[in-house]
C-alpha positions as CSV (number, residue, x, y, z in Angstrom):
1,M,100.8,54.6,68.3
2,Q,104.2,54.4,70.0
3,V,107.3,55.8,68.3
4,V,110.5,54.0,68.8
5,Q,113.6,56.1,69.1
6,Y,117.3,55.0,68.9
7,N,120.5,56.7,69.8
8,G,121.6,58.9,66.9
9,D,118.0,59.6,65.7
10,L,117.1,63.2,65.0
11,I,113.9,64.6,66.4
12,T,112.4,67.8,65.0
13,W,109.4,69.7,66.2
14,S,107.8,73.1,65.5
15,I,106.2,75.5,67.9
16,P,103.7,78.1,66.7
17,A,103.2,81.3,68.7
18,S,99.9,82.8,67.6
19,N,98.4,86.2,68.4
20,L,94.7,85.7,67.7
21,T,93.8,89.3,68.6
22,P,93.7,92.1,66.1
23,N,96.2,94.1,68.2
24,D,100.0,93.7,68.4
25,V,101.4,91.9,71.5
26,N,104.7,93.1,72.9
27,N,107.3,91.2,74.8
28,F,106.2,87.8,73.6
29,V,108.3,85.0,75.0
30,V,108.0,81.2,74.7
31,V,110.0,78.6,76.7
32,D,110.8,75.1,75.4
33,V,113.7,73.0,76.7
34,A,114.8,69.8,75.0
35,S,114.4,66.6,77.0
36,A,117.1,64.8,78.9
37,G,118.9,62.3,76.7
38,T,119.0,64.6,73.8
39,Q,121.6,67.0,72.3
40,Y,120.8,70.2,70.6
41,V,121.5,70.2,66.8
42,S,119.9,73.3,65.3
43,H,116.9,75.7,65.2
44,T,115.2,78.2,63.0
45,V,112.9,81.0,63.9
46,S,110.6,83.1,61.8
47,K,111.2,86.1,64.2
48,G,113.3,86.8,67.2
49,T,116.0,84.8,68.9
50,Y,116.2,81.4,70.6
51,S,118.7,80.3,73.2
52,P,119.2,76.5,73.2
53,T,120.9,76.8,76.5
54,T,118.0,78.4,78.3
55,G,115.2,77.3,76.0
56,I,113.9,80.9,75.8
57,W,112.5,82.1,72.5
58,T,112.3,85.9,72.6
59,I,110.0,87.0,69.8
60,G,109.4,90.6,70.8
61,T,106.3,92.1,69.1
62,V,103.8,89.7,67.4
63,A,101.5,91.5,65.0
64,G,97.8,91.0,65.3
65,N,96.3,87.9,63.7
66,T,99.8,86.4,62.9
67,T,101.8,83.4,63.9
68,E,105.5,83.0,64.3
69,Y,107.4,79.7,64.4
70,L,110.3,78.0,66.1
71,K,111.6,74.7,64.8
72,I,114.1,72.7,66.9
73,T,116.1,69.7,66.0
74,V,117.9,67.5,68.6
75,K,119.7,64.2,68.5
76,V,119.0,61.3,70.8
77,V,122.2,60.5,72.7
78,D,120.9,58.4,75.6
79,I,117.8,56.5,74.8
80,S,117.3,55.6,78.5
81,L,116.6,59.3,79.2
82,A,114.9,60.4,76.0
83,P,111.1,60.8,75.7
């Protein structure tokens, strides 16, 4: 199935960061940068901080057997460059 996107459309995705071990994991970092042709709108994190400029989500310590989430929303500004 192909999804058609248009200039002005909002795209939202969620990224889970799971620690599947029983032990805490320290210095947990995830990187996700928005595609060309999009403009950052907003984000929410369950833990830590996210920089839309660098795409770095610094979570810190993730407890054993838990999952943290990052949700990012962007707007399509140039459909010729968007995914």
